[in-house]
TORDRENNU-435986 format. One record per residue (C-alpha): x, y, z. Coordinates in steps of 0.2 Angstrom, whole numbers, plus 5000, padded with zeros to 4 digits. Each point is the difference from the previous one (the first is absolute). Example, Ala and Ser with C-alpha at 12.3 -4.5 7.8 and 13.67 -1.06 7.14 Angstrom:
# residues 2
506249785039500650174997
***
This chain:
# residues 1177
491647394902501750085006501049875006501050004983500350205002500650005018501149874994500750094985500150155012500849915014501249924989500550174989501650075008499450184990498750015011500749935018499250185007498249954995498649875014498349944991498650035014498649884989498250045004498849854999498150024999498449874998499449984984499449804998498749984990498949895012499550045015499349845012500150105017498250095006501250125013501350044988499950154989500850034982500750175003499650154986501350094990499950145013500249895014501749934993500450184994500050045021500949855002501650054990499950165007500349925018501249894993501050164992499750105017500849855010501349884990500650144990500250145012501749995000500450034983500350154993499749954979498549894997499849924983498349914998499749874986498149924999499449874988498449964992498750075014501350045012500250154989498350075003500249965019501550134998499250124992498550005013501350035013500750124992498450104999499549985017501750065005499450154991498550005007500750015016501150164997501549885001500950054983501450055009500249855008500049904979501750124998501149835004499249904988501250014985498949924988498549854995500349874988498549924995499749834991498649954989499050085011498250014994499950205000498650004989499149855008500149794994498649944988500949835001498649865007499050135006498249894998501249855010500750165014498150025003499549825000501349915012500450195010498350075000499550174994500350075016501649935003501250155005501349994991499049944984499050165000501850104998500649884987498550044988500550124986500650165009498950005013499350175010501149965015501549984988499750164989499750095015501749975006500850014984499350185001500950025015501749924996500350084982499750195002500750005020501249884997500949914983499750194992500250095016501150165002500650035017499949895019498450095010498849925010499049944985501149974988501849914997500849964982500649834999500549934985499149854992500749864991498649914992500549814990498649894992500349834995500549954984499149834998498750065016498249934996499250055018500350195000500050084983501650104994498750154996499549995019501649965008500850164990498550115003500450175000501650015009501650104989501449874995499149865004500849834990499949815001501149875006500249824993498949875010498049975003499150055014500749875013501950014994500450174998500750015017500849875000501150014984501950045002499450154984498850085014501450005013501450094988498650154999499549995019502050015004500350154987498350085006500649975021501950064994499150174993498850005015501550005013500850114987501749894998500450055019499649895017498950055010501449995013501450094989500850165006499250144992500850094984500250165006501550115002499449995019501249985014499549945022499350135010501449955012501250094990499450175003499749985017501350115004500250104988498450135000500850134988500149874985498050015001499850164998499950025019500650215003501650025009500050125015501050165005501649985008499950065018501650095008499549935017501349895012500149824995500349914985499449834993498450064995499149884988499450044984498250055008499350035013499049875011498449994992498550055009498349924998498550094992498349964999500149964980501449885006498749865005499050024985501449954990500649885011498649915000499850004979501449915002499549885011498749964988501349964984500949895011498149915003500449994979498850144996500550124989500050195007500550174992500050145014500450174995500750135014499450184992500950155011501150164996501949984996501149965013498449935014500649825001499249904986501549934992500749975019498749925008500049874984501749955003499549965019498649904994501049894987501249955019498549915003500049874985500649824999501649984993499549924985498950164993501250094987499850184995500050094981500150154995499350044983501250134990498550084991498449964996500349914984501249885009498549975013498749974986501449894992500449885014498250005006499649944981501149855001500249955017498549895006500549975017500750135014499749905015500850105015500450184990499850165007500150114986500750145004499050184993500650135006499550174995498649914989499550134989501849954993498949854994498150054996499350124989498050065000499849934983498449875000501449884990501350025011500849845000501249995015498350025010499249864991501349865004500350065016497949985004500149804989501649985012498850015014498549944995501049824997500449915016500949894990501450134997500050055016500250035015500850174996500150155010499850174990501050155011499450154991500350185006499250154992500050215007498050055004500150104982500849864990498649885008498650124995500450014982500149804998498449985006499150154995499249904985499249855011500049914985501750014994500949855003501350105012498450035010499249845003501749915004500350145014498350005007499649985020502049945001500650165006500950035017500350205004501350065010499850155006501350134998500050105015501149945016500049805005498050004998499549825008501649985009500749965019500350185008500849905014500949914985500750134992500750085015500949835003500649994980500750175002501149985013500849904993500250064983500550205001499450014980498249975005500050095017500750154988498449984989498949985013500750185009500150094984498549954991498849895008498550004987501249954986501249875007500349884987500150134986501550095013500949845000500049994982500950164999498350094992500350175014501950014992499349954981498850155001501450115008501149984987498850034987499450165008501650085004500949944984500550124985499050034986500649874988500049885012498350025003499750014980500649835001499049905014498450124991500249904984500149845008498550055009499050054985500549834993499349905013498650105002499549974981500149854999501949934998500249875011501849964993501850095006500150154991501650014989501550134999499650064985498150055004500550065016501350124992498750064986498450005011501150125015500650134990498550094996499549985018501550085006499350205001500850124986500350135016501349885006500749954984500350174997500950015017501449864995501549994992500649894985500849885011498449965009499049974984501449864995499949935018498350045007499249824994501449905007500150105017498249985002499849824997501549975015498950135011498449894996500849855004501050045014499349905015498950065015500749925018500449834990498350014990500450014982499550174993498650084989500649914986501249854997500649894986500249814998500849994986501650125006501349844999499349934981500150064985498450024995499250215000499750035018498350015008499750095014498449945014499050155010499849955020498049955001500150115013500450124992499149974986498150005011500250175009500750094984498749924988498750075012500950184999500049994980498649924997499150154994501550054987500349944981501849984996500550154986500149924981501749995003500049865012498749904987501050044988501649925009498649875006499749964980502149984997500449925015499049895009500149814993498849905009498449984988498849975014500650175007499950084984498249964999499550055018500850174998499350014982498249995011500650125012500450124987498349974991499250035017500950165001499550084982501849964993499249914987501450014985501549945014498649875005500049934983501850014998500349905018498749864994500750014983501849955006499249905014499349884987501449994987501049915014498649895005498550004988499149885011499650135012498250074999500450184997499050034983498550055006500850155007500950044983498249984993499350135012501650144997500049994982498450014997499750155009501350104992499349964983501449834996498749894994501249904991501150005014498649935011499549894987501749914999500149975020498249924998500649894987501449965007499449965018498549884989501749914992500649975016498049935008499750175009498550064992499450125013501150144993498749984982498649995009500550165009500450094982498249934996499150095014501050144994499850024983497949945005500150185012500750094985498749964988501249864990498849865002500549894984501850035007499449975016498949834995501749934990501150005015498949915008500049894987501849995002500149975017498749875000500849904984501750015004500149975018498549955004499450035018498450005007499950185002500350044982498849874991498650095012500550184998500349944980498149934999499250145013500750114985499549914986498250025009500150195001500449994983498449914996501149854993498749855012500749854991501850045000500050035017499049865006501549894990501150125010499349945015500049834998502050045005499550035016500349895013498450015016501150145009499550154987498449894986498950085013500750184996499549944981498349975004499950175013500550094984498849924988498850065012500650175001500050014982498049944998500449824995499149915015499549864992501849964992500349975019499449845003501449904988501450085008499249945017500049824995501750024992500650075018499049865010500849854989501750065007499349985016499150185004498250045001499950155008499550074983498749885001499250035014500050194997499249954982498549915012499750145009500050114983498549874997499250025016500050194998498849954984499249905009500349844994500349905012500049834997501550054986500950085012500049845009500149884987501950124998500549985017499849814999501350014985501150095010500149875015501449914994501050145002499650045020500250204994499650135016498150055004499549864989499049885014499450145010499150084984499549844993499349955019499250204999499349964979499349815008499150065014499150134990499449874987499449895016501149905000500649975018500949845000501050034985500450195008500649925015501149874991500750134991500250115016501049845008501150004984500650195007500249945019501149864993501050124991500550115014498450125001498549955010499250175000499049964984499149885010500050125017499250154988498749874993499549935020499850205003498850034983498849855005499950065018499450184994498949944988499249895015500549814995501149975015500149824996500750014983501450145009500349845011500249934984501250084994501150025012499849805004500749994982501450115007500549905013500049834990501650074992501749965007500650135014498250074998499349885014499750135014498650064987499149865006499450065015499750174994498749884988499549935015499550155010499250084985499149854997499349985020499550204999499149934984499249865013500749854988500949945016500149844990501050084987501050065013500449875009500849934985501050154997500749985016500449834998500950034986501150145008500249885012500749874989501150114992500950045016499050185006500049945016499050165006498449924992499849895016499550185007498850044985499449835004499750045018499150174996499149894986499349875012499750155012498750084990499149844995500149985018500649825002501450065015500849845000500650024983500450165005501249945015500849854988500450134988500950115012500849855009500849944981500450194999501250005017500749844993501050074985501750085001499350154985500450165007498250074989499049885009500750045017499550214996498349954993499749925015500550135013498850104990498549885000500350005021500150205000498550014991499349875014500750125016501349845001501550145005501049855006499849894988500250134990501550055005500749825000499549984981500950164995501449975010499949804990500350094985501550135006501049855003499549914983500750154991498350114998500750175006498450094995499349915016500850155009498750124993498749885002500549975020500150205004498550054991498949865007500750065019499650194993498249954994499649925018500350175010501849935006501450124995501349945010500049794993500050124986501550105001501049865008499949884984500550164991501550025010500249794997499850044981501350145000501349895010499849864988500450114986498250004994499650214997499549974981498649875008499250145010499850144987498249984999499850005017499850195002498650014988499049885007500050085017499950174993498449914990499349965018500150205004501750005011501050154991501150015014500449795002500350004982501150134999501149935012500149834993500450094983501550075007500649875009499949884987501150154990501349985011500449834996500050074981498249954996499450174995498849974987498849965014500150195005500050064982498249934996499350075017500550174998499649994980498349945006499850145012500350144988498849934989498550035013500650155003501049975017501550104993500650045017500149835006500749924983501450155001500649955019499949834996501350044984501150115008500249855016500649864986501150134992500850045017500349805000500950034982498249964988499950144990498849924988498250085009500950165002500350034983498249944994499350125013501250134993499549964983498050025004500350155007500750114986498949914985498650095011500950145000500250025021501950054998499850065019499749845005501449944990501150125011499449965016500349814993501850014996500450125015499049855011501449904994501649965009501750014991501049854999501650115009500350165005500050134986499449874987498850054986498349975005499349834992498750014985501050174995499250024986498450025005500950105015500550124987498749994990499150075015500850135007500050074981498050005001499950055017501350174996501249925013501550074993501249995013499749815004499849984981501750074997500849925016499549824996500850014981501550085006500349845009498949874989501349904988498949854993499650074980498849874996498950105016500450174994499749954982498149925008499850165011500250114985498649914990498950025015500250185001499850024982498349945001499650115011500750124992501250075010501550034986501350095008500149865015500149864987501550094992500950005015499649835003500449944982501750095003500449925014499849844992501150064986501350035011500049835009500049924982498349984995500050004981498150004996499650165008500950104986498549964991498850065014501250185002499950024982498149994998500150135017500950124990499349994984499550185000502250035003500449954983501949995002499849935017498849854993501149984986501449975012499149885010499749904988501950004991500349945019498849854998500449954983501849985008499749915013499049894987498450025008498649904989499050124988501150145005500650024980498350024995499550115014501450114992499650004984497950065003500850135012500950084986498449974989498950085013501350144999500150034981501649954997499549824988501949994993500549955018498549905003500149924985502349985000499749915017498549874996501249954984501850035006499950025020501150135010501850054999501150095014499450184993498149934997498949934986501349884988500450044982499249884988501349864999
***
């Protein structure tokens, strides 16, 4: 069949990079050999999977071409891969081409096929018109392959090109093209379509398109350079330069010798994985100048010479290249300061492009090296559903800010002897060695000792960075924004010459190097004709940002930003920062300017909010309409909500209609449909709902129910089911069931069967059981298990057992065990049959389990034989169990011997299970010796397990020992296991003792665990004591804890402070408060004090947290000062200036309570200005 195609390809110079891998399978009409079997399409699909996994393993890109029923085999293969959770492995398949495939079956010669092949010939059955198996396959392939949008474990988008034969008399054009989009036809009949030159021309075009006109071995078309290019130039990759030294000796290298720390091994492990062919993203998270970029640079040196490196200049460049370059094999993407590339948007194109690169093994391997400050990482991952959060999830390697944690002390001292810069840093600032080397202390000294105008320049750049600017600041912005920051008292003392030259002098002062390290503000464009821009030293950006986090720049600073900031994304970020701080007019100006420069930015929702609040309805409507023109319906829907809240229902409905009709988004149609229902327009609502896809159509049904039209839901449910989502039909069936219409509910669930909706089969099983049709109940439960949910049949088993039907319970378990991957439950069924004294059924279930590979079934067979008195059969079964290499069988064999008092045989069996990989046997062995009264052997086993690193395998042992009444031994075992890192045993034991009234014993164990560094148990103890109101006990617990080092604050500081306040221990409260430095703990202590009514202490705690940079406590302080209106107003204004969420509303409410309705209205509508509530604008 494929010889002609292979010949064409081998002779075509344009396709010299293509290799064909033909796959043949048996499809004979006659089967003369009685021992040979005609395989089903499923078996052939498994053969194709093996063929691709082996023969195609070395190829990063595959294209599959299939003819006739070969197309059904390909679809079955794809469906099975998804069922196994291997969707990501399919990403290297760039295209599937189907030629004359009977996607809806073949009618040709059906009577003859049945006569000659036989009604039960497996391939004949699947050629019948749309057999159930083919239909089920297409119900997976169509939504999860053909129409999929993302590569996941269960989905993978693959283009399908489907062709019918123009003269095909075997497979009709309708069947060949089926429901595949873009299906077409080629010359030829059913047999010649795969051989004609015209078909080859089409296939060649598709091959080149799949390869993207770039042969697999061609170099990546990206502006990358060999990694070797940077081997001797760390500064070129933004590694910080280090301070100069006056120590004797010259010729020091640009960087001191590298001292490895714990994170380096994780980083190199990731690169080793990339070198093995699997793409990796590594995110190094640490503060400024902690060595993140240097660590990445050093890891680069371990890569082979063929690796290349690319530093995307911007997020736009990153997206453009990743969307146009198909392969980037052995390429490092250098994303230093990753916040410059990613955003928190749920539509972030850079995050999506990077995820797609990682998900497609054919495009790699790539190594993405990323660095982030902790605060930037927290911001990007706050919304767990955003593309950036999904990309960064569980990929961070944290670098400690304090000293060389994780570094060898001997290595540090050795290296310090060879480099005076490192020696100086270790002596001067052992807790911030890397920061000292990068000039952090010098930069901070320069800032703190600078004249006021120089500090003003640095503060402008700091404020720009902390409020959202990612680009360097312009000279014009620096000058305009810094002038209002220079105190008027300072300006009055200066002469005219100073006024003319202050900016140039301050700029030169801020740019002067600090011991060879670039100064606070450096320009990268000094020698170009472009307007000068200045970059802030990132150490100062982090340190000074923390100091200024609670302040808001003056209005003049914001006005300067409107005039002089030119990066559209930065303007929009500043607009949002201004909105959070209730500078609404400035926010609108910044947002409008950003979108004037880049209309694609999504900032019109902000304009809708601020203009509508100010009463500028026409401006809000203009912003919403502009967004619709850009394809963004969210501002229009936001405007509709605001209009609805204002009582303008008709206008709100009109805007939802516009959003739905002009953009056509699912959300817009769903909301428009719901609004029509609220307006009583049921028919129009249902009509609008037909534009909603499966993900939103259930909202329409919910709205129908809410508006009292439950009888109209069923058509919507059927519409959903036709699109493959039967969830609503299941809900409707439940509604019918609640009305007592059991058979109608079952009929509706049967109608929903093809959709495989969640909960469908379990519900169907329950209804059939109630109807008394136990066979169908078990069949439905099996279908649930086959789709991964076995609990349905387990629950049915329990239900029947509770009703006294042991055989019925066993049959339910038997049905579960009959499903692939659930065979263990055949043994559970056997035991249940045995309990019902149906030993024949029990033996049959055991036989099936053993045949399915559950070798522990021999032990169950031994139990059964012993129960029936057949000791010879018992011994035979035990011997058979001992002949296996199955760890579970040996473990069960050990339990059998233990129960029969044969400890020597039991130990032999358990140790054999250990040798075969069953680490749970450590617990079995140790508990056996404990139960037989031999603690010496028990402890010997424990020591062996711990030496093997198997502390986790022993986590149940302390509870087991405690259950026998030996509390002391249980505690000792819990602590022994905790010493090896497994604290869960001790935690659960302490919790059990607390619940059983053994509080002192629980406390002793919790304190012992904490001394080992495990805090969870003591924290739970403190919570329980506090909730019980026993503050004196909280003090005892807190003071019983050991501090980590002399002078340190107590652990569980929040409970310590709250307990001191509650018990009147004023001196301890004050001393502890003064030593505290973690604002989050102080804020929690404040909340605990407020719960007990200790407001004065709560104020002190909140004020201390505020002084350490916690913005959120300002609202708590304002509430505590509510009787002092001026103080409360001051605190609320500070909260607004700090950007605390809901602070503007709280300030407006405060003015309203004080009787100042004018100020309240102005804050709500126009926000704040420097001197108070803003004026109308």
